[in-house]
Every structure is written in C-alpha cells, then in structure tokens.
N, C-alpha and C positions, 0 to 999 in steps of 0.2 A: 504494500500500500504506500501511496505518496500523499501527504497532506497538502492542503491549500498553501501553507506557508513553507513547504519544501522539506518535510521530514519523511524519511523512508525507513521501512523495515520489512522483514519477511516473517510470516507466521504459518505454522502448519494448518492446513485446512480442517484438520480434525478438531480444532478448537472451536469451530463454528457449527453448532448443531442445526440440523434441518428443521424448519418450522412450516406451519401451514399458512396459506395465504390469508392476509388480513390481520396478522399478529402484530405484537408491539416491537418485536425485534430485540436485539441486545446491543450493548455498547461495543463497538469495534475499535474505537479510539476515544480516549478522554479528551474533549476539546480544551484548548488553552488559549485564552485571549482571542476568541473568535475563530480559532483554527478548526478545520474539519477535514475528514478523509475525502480526497478528490479523485484519486486514481487507484485502481486495483488490477493486478495482473497475476495470472496463474502460470507458473513456469516450473520446470525441473531445475534442480541445483546444477545440472550438467549444462544448462543452456547459457548462452550469452544474452545480454539485454542491450538493445539499442535504445538509448534514451533521447527522445526528440523534444526539443523545446518549442514554445510557441513562436519564437523568433526564427525558427527554421534551421537550427543547428542540431547536430546529432553527436552523442557521446556513447561510450562503450563500457559496459560493466559485465562482470561475471556474477551470476546469481548468488553463488556461494560467498561472494565478497560483501553482500548486503547483510547487515546484522540481523540475527534472528531474535525476535522478542515476542512477548505475549500480546493478546488482543487489546489490553488496556494501556500498553506502553505507547509513548508518543513516537518513538523511533529516533533515528539519527539524522541530523541535518545533511541533506544531499550535497550541499556545498563542500562538506568534508570528504565526500567520496569522488566528486567530479569538480573539474576546474571550470565552473560556469562563469559566464560573463555577468556583469552587473545587471540586476533586475531580470535575469532570464528565469522563466517559469516552465515547468515540465508540461508538455502537451500530451505525450503518450509514450508507452514503451512497447517494444516488439521483441519477443523471444526468438532467438535464432541459433541453430546448431551448425549450419554450413552456409557459406556465402557462395551461391552459384549463379551462373548467367541465365539459367532458364526460369528463375523466379524474379518477379518484379515487386517493387514497393509502390503503392498508389497512395498519394497524399491528398488530403482534403482540407481546405481552409474555411474559416468562418464566413468569408464573403463569397464562397462558392467556387473558388479556384481548385482545379485538380491537376495532378502531375504524376506521370509514370516513369520510373527509373529502375534499371536492373539492380537487384540486391547486391551483386558483386561490386558495385560502385561504392559501397559502404563497408567494405571488408577490413579497412585499416584506418580507423579514425585516429587523429592525433590526441594527445593528452588534453589539449585545449579545445577539442571538438572540431568538426568540419561543417561546411555548409551542406545542408540536406535539400533545401528548397529556398529560393529567393522569395521573401514575403513583402508584399506592398505595405506601405505605411498605413496604419489603422486596421490592418488585417492580422490574423494569427493562425498558426497551424492548429488544427483540431485533432486529426487522426491520421494513422498510417495503416494500411492493410497489405499483406502479402498476397500476390496472385500468381497464376501460372500462365497468363496470356489468354485464357479462354473465359474469364469471369465477367460478370456485369458489375458496374459500380453503382452504388445506391447512396444518395445524399438525402438527408431529412432536415427540415427546418423547424424553428421554434413555433411557428404559426401552424404547423401540422401539414406542410406540403413535402413532397418527395419527388425524386426523379431517379429512373433506372436506365442506364445506357451501357453498351458494350465497352469493355476496356480497350477494344481495338479502335474505338473512336478517338482514343488519346494516343498520340504517337509517343514513342520512347524518347526521353530527354536525359541529358546529363544532370549531375548533381546541382550545380549552381545555375539553375534556370527557374523561371517563374511558374510555368504551367499555363493552362488554358481554362476557359470558363466551363464549369461543370453544370451550374444551374443559374438561371436568371432570377434573382431574388425580388420579391415584392417589397413595397415600402416598409421600412422598419423591421424587416425579417432578417434572420441570420441562420446559417447552417449550424446544427448542433451535433451531427454525427455522420460518419461515413462507414459503409460496409461493402464487402464484396459478396456477390450472390452467384449461386448456381441456378439451375432451372427449377428445382423443387425446394420444399421447406416452407417456413413461415418467418415473417418479420415480427419481432417482439418490440412493441412501442411502450414507453413509460413517460408519463407526464409529471410535472412538479408536485402536484398534490397527492401523489402516490397511487394514481390510477394507471392501469396498463391493460394490454390485450395482445393476442397473437392474430396475425392476418396472413393468409396464404400468399406466397410470392407470386403465384399465377394471377392474382388480382392486380398486380402492378405491371402494366404493359411496358415493353421496352420502347424508349423514346430516343430521339436524337440528343446528343450532348448539347447543353447550353439552353435548353428550354425552361419553361416556368414550372413544370412538374404537375403532379396531381395530388389530391388529398390523401394523407396517410392516417390522420387522426383528427376527429372533430374537436377543436379546441374551444373550451368555454371557461367561465369563472370557476366551475365546479372541479375541473381537472387541471387547469392551468397550462402554461406553455409546455410543449414537448421538450423533454430533457435528453432522452437518448433512445436509440434503437439498437437491437441486436438481431442476429440471425438465430432463431429458436431451433434447438436440437433436442430430441426426445431424451437423450442420455445426459443432458446437462441440467444444471440448476441455475438459478438467477440470484445474484447478490445485489441488493438495493441498499445504497448508502445515502444517508441524509446529511444535511448541513450541520446538524448537531452531533454527528458521529454515530448515529444509530444504524445498525446493520441488520438486515433480515435476509435469510437464505431460504429459497423455496424451489421446489421442482417446477421446471418450466411447463411441463404438461398439465399442471394444475391451473394454469392461467387460461381464461376463456378465449376461444377462437371467435373472432368477429370480423365484420367487413371493414373496409378502409374508413368509411365515413361514420365512425362510432367513437364514443368517448372512452370505452374501456371499463374495467371493474376495479374495485379497491384492492390494492396489493399490500398496503401497509397503512396503519392508522397513525396520522400525524397530528401534532398539536398545531395551533394556529400560527405559531412562530417558526415552525420547521418546514422544510421542503426537501424533495429529493435532489441530491447533488449529482449523483452518477449511478450508473448500473453496469454490471459486469457479469458475463456468463462464466460459470465454473463447472467442471466436469463432476459427475457423481463419484463417490468414493471408489466404486469398482472400476470405473473408467480411469481414474487417476492412478490406481494401483497398476493397471494394465500399461498405462503410459510410462510410468516410472520403471517397471520391469523391462519394457522394450528399450528404454533409454540406457539401462544398465547393461 
C-alpha cells in the first residue's frame, strides 16, 4: 500500500479477512494528519515494481526491499526508498518479472491522453528515475497497464462516461513522448481510470459513496480512439462521482479503501451485475464525512497460493 502522503509498506494478504458486501470494513491504515491509503498493489516478493509518478517518471524497486508491516502500521516514507524529485507523487505501480519486447505499457492521463511503449524501454531505470511519458502542464498520469498488442483500452471518467478502443489505434512510441488523445472529455470531467480489456468478462465500477456494480464488457461497443464515449454508470447525488473501474474476474476479490483508511474485502461475484446506465448497489457503509478513495482487485487465497508456487 502507498498512502496519500507517500508512505509505503507490504503486508500479507492473510491479515485481511473476507467480508460480505455492505459491511463496515476494518482499519487498513491508521490515518495521521489527514493521510489515507491511496494505492494498493498485489505482487510476489520475487517481482520487480515499476513505480510511476504523476509527473510521468518511473522508478524501480524490488518487492522484497519494501518493508513488511502490519495493517495498522503507517509504513515507511517512499522518499527513503526512491530518489524522487521535489513534490513528485506516486501514480501507480506495475509488477514485472521480465522486460520483453512483445509486451507493451499503455499509459492513461487525467485529461484523456494515452500512450503505448514497449516494456523493454523501461528495463534499466537510473537511481534518479527516467522519463516514462511526457505530461502536459495541468495534467497527471493516472494509470499504466501491460498489454500484448491485441487488447482494447478502456478509459472511464468521473461523470460516468467511458470509451473502449483497440490498442492498435495507438501507435508504439518511445519513452519521452506525449501520447495521443484517448477520449474527448466533456466540460469539467476528468479520467479516473484506465484498463485493458479482452472480449469477455465484466467491468466493475465503484462510485465515491460506496456504490458499485458489474457490467458485461459486451455492453461496451468498440469505438474509434478520441471520441466522447458512452455511459458506464449513472451518476447522481446518491452514489457520487465514479472513483474507479476494474476488470471483474470470478476468482478475484475486491479491496475498497476509503479516505479515512477503512478497508473492506469482498468476493467480486457477490456484486450485482447491471446494465451500463444504472447506479449500482451499496458495497460499503460510509459515514457522511468519508468517501471511497480507491479500489483494487486481489486474487483469492487459493489463486494467490497457486501464483506464489508457480513463481517459486
């Protein structure tokens, strides 16, 4: 986990018990001075972690170098593990075992820019980091996804719109490039998440007031890159702005993290399947001053054990 103010730690997933939808959750990190858990990543100790900042730089860590702590511990300041530049904030992390030419990294920014670059271009970052993507003034990097050249790119916005287009619509570029338009944003809207899609499965959408749903990927028609997109969630005062989306998988669970540091874990197949133009159902009960900060998929215990055994 990485907190909003830049504290990092790793914790065994066994410390988080599975709960039913609509529960109160448990404390995943004790907030201090307004801090809260902002990013969560599941990885093997044998993996490397590429750490991308909102400014578009990338740094390199080994998972086992991140300090292991319990769920209530704040963690260690990431500035003590990485040579970040002044005011750099973590955007996302990607677990990598091998840096190959046949795998791409697809980037998405808050203002709707996307970029595709071969993973091999990031195989040897310097201690002070390297440029991963050029970011325009006023924009920031939101997410990075690994693809194999045959995936679709999916962008979702705070106002509940989304676009799906083939990654082949985006030509491969070098590291120090800006990218191209992925979605044309409506007034006062912003991108909140990027995903890579196959043909089957479901999109899991979660809004700030703790409501969420699953929607079949087939309900999202493939469009040309750079369009305005279509509705992915009906946004009202009851559910609040869209916070995040994930590709829903039957063997995975969902971790929902709030701004006050409350964490709830639930099986994804317990979340209702609904159409695109719906509000969703209640996933977590929030007080009036709290809101969902981020969501992350995690594999079930059996799946994790299988992954670790395969990695060994």
